N, C-alpha and C positions, 0 to 999 in steps of 0.2 A: 641100405647102409645101416648096419646095426653096431652096437657097442662092441660085439665080439669080432667084427671085421671092419675096423675103422678105415675110412678113406684118408689117406695121407695127402694133404695139399699144403705144400710148404714153399717158402722162398728163403732158403737157408742162409743164415749168416755165415760169412766166410770164416774158415778155420775154427769152427766151433763144434765139429762132430765128435772130437775125441773127448774121452772122459777127462775131466780136469783133475789136477794132482790131489786135491783135497777130497775127492769122492763126489763132488757136485757135478751138475751138468749145466750147459748153457741152453736156454730156450731159443729155438730157431724161428718158430712161428706159432700161430694159433690155428687149431683145426676147426672143422665145421660145427663142433659142439662147444667151442670156447675153451678147449684144453690146450695147455702148452705142449709143444712137440720138441723133443730132444732126441739125440742119437748117442748111444754108448760107443766106446771104442770098437766093440765087436760088431757094430752096425745095427744092433737091435734098436727099434724105435720105442720111445717111452712117451706116453700121453699122460700129462701131469695136470690134475685139477688145481686151479688156483694160481698157475704160473703164466707169465706174460712174456711176449717176445723180447729178447735182449737181456732177460734176467738170469742170474746164476743162482741155482737152487739145489737143495737136497730133497730127496723124495723117498717115499715108502710105497712099494708096489702092493696093490690089493687084488690084482688079477694078472697072472703070468701065462703067456702063450709063447709058441715057438719063435715067432718073429716080432712080437711086440709085448709091451706091458702097460697096464693101466695103473696109475699111481696117484698118490696124494702128496702135495708139497708139504714137507715137514720143517723146512728152514729156508728163509730167504736171505741169501748172502749178498746179492747185489740187485737192488730193485730197479725197475724201469722208471724213467721220469713220467711215464703215463700211468703209473700205479696211483690209485686214489683210495680214500677210505670209503667203504661201502656205506650208503646212507641207511639201509635197512638193517635193523638189529637181528633179523632172522636170516640174513644172507649166509650161505654156507650150509645151513640146515634145510631151509625151504628150497625146493627144486624149481621154483618159478623163474629164477634168474641165475645166470652163470657168469656175467661180466661186470657186476657192480664194482669190482676192484680195478676196472680199467676205465680211464677217463673217456667220456663220450666221443671225443675226437679220435682216440685210439680205437674205440669200438668200430667207428665208421671205417677207419683204415684197415682194420682186421677183416671186416666183412667184404670190403673191396678186394682184398687179397684172396679171400676164399672164392669170390666170383671169378677173379682172374685165373686162379689155379684150376678151377673146375672147367672153365672154357678151354684152357690150354691143355690140361692133362687128360680130361675125359673126352671133350669134343674135338680136340686138335684144331681149334679155331682161335682167332684173335680179332677183336674189333678194330675198325679203322681208327676210332678214337674213343676215349672214355668220357662219359657224361659226368658232370659234377654231381656229387651225392645229394640226395634229397634227405633232409633231416629236420626235426622239429624238437619239441620239448622232450627232455630225457626222463622226466618223471610225471606221474599222474596222467599218463596218456591212455591207459588201458580202460576202455569203456565197456568191455565184455569180459566176463570171467566165469569159470565153473569152479565153485568152491565145494570141496568134498566135506562131508559131515559124518562124524562118528563119535559115539560115547566111549571114552577111554578113562576108566576110573583112576588108573595110575597117573594120569595127567590132570586129574582134578575135575573130570566131568566131560562135557561135550567139546570136541574140537571142530572148528570151521576154518578151512583154508586150503592151501595147496599141498601136494604130496612132498615128502622129503626127497632129497637127492638120493638116488641109487636104491630106493625102496618104495614100498607102497604105503608106508605109514603117513598119516597126516601131520604136517608140521604144527607144533604148538605155537600159534601166532595170534597176535592181537592187532596187527596193522599190516599194510602192504603199501610201499612207497610208489609202486607203479599204478595203483588204482587212484582215481580221483579221491581227494581227501575225505569227501563226504561219504564215499563208499567204503573206504578203509576204516572210517570211524564206526561202521556198522558191524564189523567182525565180532567185537566183544558183545554188543547187544544181541547179535544173532546166536552166539553161543549160549547166552542166558535164556533166550527165547526157546530154542530147541530143547534145552535141558528141562524147561518147565512143561513141555508138551506131553500129553499122553501118547502121542505118536512118535516120540523121540527115537525109538529104536528102528523105526521104519522110514527114516529120512536119510537117504544116502548123499544128497547133494542139493545145493542151492545155486542156481545160475543168476548172474547179475547182468543187467543191461542198463547202462547209464546214458541218458540223452539230456539235452538242455531243458526239455519240457517235463520229463517224467523219468524216474528211476524205477525199473521193474525188477522184481525178485521172483524167480520161478522155483517153486518148492516141489521137488520130486518126492512123492510119497508112495510107499509100497502097500499101504492100507488106506481105507477111507478116512477122511479127516472129520472127526467128530465135532459136534457143535461147540464144545468147550474150547477145543483147539482153534476152531474157526474164529471164535471171539478173540482169542489171543493174537491171531494174525491180524484181525481188524485193529485191535488196540495198537499193535506194533506199527502198522501202516499209518495210523493217525499220528502217532508220536514222532515217527521218523520221516514222514512225508514220502513214502514209497508206495508202489502198487504191487500187490501180490497176484501172481499167476499160479495155477496148480497144474501139475503133470502127474497123472496116475500111471501111465505106461510109456509108450513111445512118444516122439516129438509131436505127432499128430493129435495127441490128447491134451496138449497145452491149452488151457482156457483161462481167461481173466477171471479173477475172483473178487478182489476188492482193492480200491474203489473202482467201480465200473465206469465212472464218468471222468476219469483222468484224461489228460491230453494223449493223443496217439503217439506211439513210438515212431520216430522218424528222424532222419538226418537231412541236412540241407546242403545243396551245392549251389550257392548264390551266384557263382561265376556263370552258371548256365541256366539260372532261374528255375532250379529244380527242387522239389520237396520229395523225399524218398521214404514213404511209410514202410514199415516192416513188422513182422511178428517176431517174438523172442526166439522161435525155432529156426528162423531164416538167417542165412549167413550174411553178415556185414563185416566190413573191416573194423578191427578193434581200435585202431588209431585214427580218430576223426580229424586230427591235425594233418597227418600225412596223406590220407586218402585224396583230398582235393588237389594236393600238390602232385600226386602220382597221376591223377586224371589229367591235369594240365600238361604234364610231361608227355603222356600218351597222346593227347590231342596234337601237341606240337610235332611229334614224330610221325603220327598217322597222317596228319594234314588232310582231313576229309574235305572233299569238294562237293558242291551242289549237284554235280552231274554224275556222281559215283555211286556204285552199289557196294556196300561194305558189310562184312560179317563180323559179329562179335560172338566168338565161340567160348563156351563156359560162361555165359553172360550173367548168371545169377539173377538178381532182381532188377538188372538194368543199370548197374553202377557206371559202366562205360557206354552201354548202348545208347542211353538217352542223351548224354553229352554229344556223342557222335551224331545222333539224329538232328541236333540243332544246326549241324553244318552240312550233312550229307543228303543226297537226294533220297536214298533209301538205305536202311540198315536192318539186317536180320540178326536177331539174337537167338542163339541155340544153347539149350541147357538140359542136363539130364533129369533134373527134378521138375516134375509137373507142377508142384506147388510154387516153386520159384518162377516158373514160366507164367503162371497165373498172376503172381505178384507183379512181375515185370509188365504184363499187359495192363494191370490196374494202374501202375505207376505212370505208364505212358499216357493213359487216358486222363489221369489226375492232372498231368502237366500239359495237357493239350497237344500231345505229340501224335501225329497221324502218319508219319513216314517211317514207322518202325513196326516190324512184325516179329513175333516170337514163336518158337516151336520147341517141343520136347524131343530130344534124341540122345541116345547113348553115344557120346563122342569117343568113348574108349573102344567102340566096336565099329566105327565108321570105316567104310571101304572106298576104294577109288570110284566105284560105281555109284554109291550113295552120295559121295562128295560131288561127283559130276552132276547128279540129279538136282542138286541145289542151285545149279546155274553158275554163271561166271561172276566172280567178285573182283572188283578192282583192288581191294585191300582187305586184310583180315587183322583183327585184334584177337589175340589169344590170352586168356587169363585162367589157366587150368589149376586144379589142386596140386598137391605135392607129387602126385604120380606123373604129372606132365601131360604132354599132348602128342605122344609118339604115333598113335594111330592116325591122328589128323595130318601130321606132317608127312607120314608115309603115303597117305591117300591123295596128296596133291598131284595133279596131272599136268599135262602140257599147257593147259590154260590157267595155271595157278596164278594167284594175284601177284602184282608187281611188288607189293610191299606188305610185310608182316610186322606188326608190333607185338612183342611177346612179353607179357607181365608174368613173372615167375616167383614162387615162394620156395623153390628148391633148386639151388645152383646145379646139383648133380643131374637132375632130369632135364633142366634147361640145356645143359651142355650136351647131353645125349641127343636131344632133339635138334640142337644146333648143328651137330655133326651130320645129321640126315639132311637138313636144309642146305648146308654149305657144300658138302661133299657128294650128295646124291641129287639134290633138286636144283642146283645152280644158283643159289642165293649167295649174296655177300653179307657178312655181318658188319653192318655199317658202324654201329656204336652200341655201347652197353654201360650200365651204371646201376648203383644200388639205391634203394629207398630204405632208410632206417625205420621200418615200420614197427619194430619191436626192440626199442632201446633196453639195455641191461641184459639182453639175451643174445644168444649166438645165431638166432634166426636171421636169414638173409633174404630179403625181398629185392627183386631186381627188375629192370626193364631193358629190352634190347630191340633194335631195329634191324630187320633183314630186308634187303632189296634185291630184286631179280632183274637181270639185264646187263648190258655192256658197261653201264656207268652207274655210280652211286650218287645219291643226292648230296649236294653240298650244304649239309645242315650245320649251322653253328651249334655249339654246345648250349642248349637252352638252360635258362635259369629256372629253378623250381618255383 
């Protein structure tokens, strides 16, 4: 799905497809990237940045194709009651957010509709019932971020932040409302720090990892860091109470620099008595308020039992595997990254878990034969990246598990995989719902339950 070939996922308002007399259009829905969707009288689809469902707007196209146009809203004639004032002064320029003008309640509703439309139009499936949305704080939730760095003399020196919308320029920003306040407050000091460094021109990015015990900054440097710059980094760490890590090349070169005696990077899952250490290069969810709620929902739907053998595919560092292990007889975590598999094994040992095993395997190339070689599982949890889990669902055989819980970060690939599960593998889509993992953005995280057999479980809609 690219910007040049947008996926149209709408629930159109009645009698709004015609061009209105004054030259405006009525917004019918919001697409998967947070743009308003309208249709002209000739049937052409218009994707309009900044417009919300139910609004009457005027627009200016910035890209025209045969069947659709990309446009910017130029005038708001009738606002939606869900329209709100963006909190961040950089909204509209910075590309980090696309929905700050929509009330959080409206954001959840829009994402629910994107999920519904994806499942219906792409997967040709419909859940038996919809789960209540999982949501949490709308601001200061982002505990991980990659901040780009560049010296731009026309902008007054060094810029540190996210890219602008629709281009590769770095936004001239001094705060971010989605980052924790203490991290947002570091943007201006970081600009000054990098500007003062001898290595300034050789620093393309700084990654941020915020945890309750320590805030880590990973400095990507294209040249060796000299002693003078090293001292500048130490002084900055002491002043702002952060820990510096250095990255000279790929992720495997990330090493702690200063201070070396800080608390470890880790997140906690107290409901399951788990502490989950990780390295800055290792994937973790950026929203630590939503993650435990999503895990709880997954456990409710999976319902692991002490006599069952369960697989957690795309397991990462064990985010779902170890909670499953607290209830299941045996759980197998499979992940493509050997580094994450090693981390998951360490985390299991750290938490005294002995009924979990982990292995590295490329799940994008799994076959029916290699799937069968893993043995029979009673249940599977899937948590793939944006590409989805097509090879996995296609590889399921006659002894496929009775239940699959699928956690997705891409409604389109989820819907594609759901079509295989339902129309080819004999599953029923029992329920589905969203988790608002990324407020203020159009990103849709979701969770679904697939059940195989003559009947579906009578699950009440669980509370997050």
